[in-house]
Structures are given as C-alpha cells and as structure tokens.
N, C-alpha and C positions, 0 to 999 in steps of 0.2 A: 509548122507546115513544111516538112521537108520536100525539096524539090521545087518550091515555089518562093521566088525572089521577093523578098520583102519590098513593099511600095509598089509592086508590079500590079498590073491591072487584075490579074487573078487574084493576088492578095487582098485587093480591095472587094472583089467580088465575093469570096470567102467570107470575108469580114461581114459584109453588108447581108450575107445570107444567114447570120446569127451563129457562126462557128465558133465565135468567143462570146464570152460572158458581158452582156451588156444590160442596164436596166431594163425592165419590162414596164410598159404602161399601156393598159387595154390590149394587151398582145405581145408583140414583141418590139422593143424601141431598138433600132440600129442605128450606129453612128460610125464614122470613119476613124481610123486609128490614128495614133501620134497626135500632131497638132494641126490636123485637117479639121476644116468647118464640119460641124455636125450635119449629118444626114438623117432626116426623120423619115424611116419607112415604118409604118405601122401595119403588121402582117398579122393575122389571127393566128393564134397557136395552133388552131386544127389544121390551117393550110401547111404550116411549117412542119407538122409532123407527118403529113400525109402525102404532101406534094414535095416535088424537088424545086425550090426556089432558087432563082438566080439573078441577083441584082446587077445589071449591066451599067457600070459608072463611066462615064466619058472622061477621058484622060487627055492631056497635052504636055507633051514631053515626059511621060511618065508620071505626072502629078494629077490627083484629082481635084476636079472643080466643079464647084456647086453653084450653076448659073439658074438653075430652075428645078422644080420637083422632080426627083427620079421615080421611076417606075420600076416595080419588081415584075420580072418575066417569068411566070408560072408554067413549067412544063408539066402538063397532067398525063399520067400514064392510065390508058384505058384498058378495057377488058379484051383478052383475046378471043378469037372466033371459037375456039374450043372451050373456054370458059362459058361463053354465051349459049354454046349448043347444050352443055352439060346443065346449066341452069334451066333452060327451057324444057329440056327432057324431065329434069325432076319436077319441075312445075305441072307439066302434062300429067304425070303418074299422080301427083298429089289431087289435081282436078278431078282425073278418072274415079279416084276412089271417093272423094268427096261427094261427087255428083251421084255415084251409085249409092251411097248411103243416105244420101238426101231423098232420093226417089223411093228408097226403101221405107223412110220414115213417113214420107206423104201418103204412100199407099197404105201404111199400117192405120194412119189417121182416119182414112176411109173406111176402114174396118169398123169404126166406132157406130156408123149406120147399121152394120149387120149385128153387132152386138145388141144393140139397143132394140131392134125388131125381133131378134130372136128371142131375147127376154121377155118381149110382149107376148110372144107365141107360147113361151113356157109357163107363164103366168094364165093365160086363158086355158091351156091344157090341164093345169092345176085345178082350176076351178070346176071345169069339166068333170074330173076326176074326183074331187070332193061330193059333187053331186049325185053321181052315179056309181060311185066307188070302183069304176073301171073306165078306160077309155073306149072300151068297145063292149058294152054292157048286153047287147043283143036284145032280142025282143022289141018292144015299143020304144025302148030307150035308144035315142040316137047315139050313134059312134061319134068320136072325135075326128075331124077332117080338116083339110085345108080351109074348106068354106067356113067352118065353125072358128077357125084360127083366124079368120079376116082375110086370108090370101084369095086373090082372084083378079079378073082382068076387067071385070063388067061395070065396075062403079068406081068413081073418083073417091081416094082416101083409102082405098084398099091396099093392103100389101100386095105388091106385085108379084104375079106368078111368072110372067115374062118380063124381059128387060125393057124399061120404060125410061123415057127422057128424065124422069122425077127422081130416079134412084139408081145407085151404082151397082146393085145387086138385084137379082130375081130369087124368089124364095119357095119352099116346098117342105112338107113334113111326111114322115112315115111314122104310123102308129101302131103301138101293141097294146097289149091288155093294160099294163100299168107305166109304160115307157113312151117316149116321143123323141124322135129326132128331127131337129128343126134344121134346114140347110139354107145357107145363103151362097148363092153363085155369083161370082163377078162377072159382070157383063163384059164381054170383049166386042160388042157391038151393039147398035140400038139402045145403049143405056146412056145413063148421064155422064157426060163427057167430063174428064177423058176417060175413055175405054180402057180396060186393061189389055195388055198384050200378050197375056198368057193364062192359062185355066187357074183360077185362085178360088178358095171356097173356105167357109167357115161353118161348123157344123156344132149345135149345141145338143147333147143327148142327156136326157133326164129320166131318172127313174123316180116316178112320183110315188111309189111304194116306200122306197127307202130315203127319199128326199134328195139324193146324189145327183150333182150336175157333172158333165164332163165336156171339155170344150176339145175340138179337134178341127183338122183341115189343112190347107196349104196356103202359107203366106202370111198368115195373121197371128201367129202364135208367139 
C-alpha cells in the first residue's frame, strides 16, 4: 500500500476491510496483521462487493487494541436524483403501454357477448331460409325480421334492440333474399356498465345460399 505507513491507523482500516487475503467463514473473516490480536468481523460478501466498507479500529500510541467488539461502518451510496427521475419516467411509459393493452383485451372479452348473440341470430335466419327457401319469400309467407330473430324491447329474455342494463350491446338485422347482416353496437350509455367511451361494433354478414359468413366491425377484430 504505497503512501500508507505500516501499522498506522489507515493500514489497520484497509486490512480490516479485506484488502488482504484472509480466511473466509460465512462471509469475510478479517483479522489484524502481524502479531496483533485477532479481530472477528463477519461481513457478508454481498456487502463487501457492493458497499464501501471501512472498519474503524481504535488505537493507542499507534497500536491497535481489542477491548470490545469492533463495528464495521458501511458507507452506502444511494441513487442520484437524475437516476430516480429516469427510472420513474421509464416506469410511467411501461405502465401507460401496459394499461392500454389491458383495457383493449378487457373490451375484446366483452365482445364474446356479441359473437354469441350474433351467432344465435344467424342460426334463426338459417332455419327460416331452409323453411321458406328465402328470407323474403313474399305472399303469405313471412319475411325474416328483427322480431323473428328475437330482437325487441317488450319482453324479458329478448335480444335488446336498444341498450339495457343486462347487455353490453344493442342489436339489429338487415335482411336480403338470401343474406342477413346482424349488427351488435356497443353501448356508450344506458347499457351494462362499464359503457364504452367510443363507437364500437361487430357485424356478422351471412350468405345463406352459399353458406359463407363474414365478420366485420370496429374494435373487435
């Protein structure tokens, strides 16, 4: 240790802080040099690697004395204000992205209601088409309509034509000779809470002549 006199207080401090190779037991065992009495300081290796350890040894006439257990004074270096600000900014960005993705996934899960009910409407329309060979047969044969699809507001258990507290969506149908477009519109008010903050919809268009189905809409693809 150039510049530090042997047997000086600084010499003993450096020795006690593990700058020389001494046996290790459950961490770092530190003892005084030369013929000095052994000093037992057990400091975890983790603390020695990450912290600046300085064992202050009392001295008398330049000689170390062991009259009681010595303590290791550890100087802990904290984070700077800039480092904390950077970490907070990064956490804020990650939280914003995470919350946005979470809300999107939750809203898509509510779309399961719409997919289920639109599928029911499609099944009812298909049954009507098989019976009359058309959704709009004319004559005395009835045409397929929202009422025949089970959509209405007058009876409990009906598919809601307007927003109600029992559903996230309101429903409607548009009918052609062999096609039916069933639409689910997300409620922005008066619907099952929480209501949507924007216009969202899901549409199932079915061609019963060819048997093809097409999903479209906003927010649930």
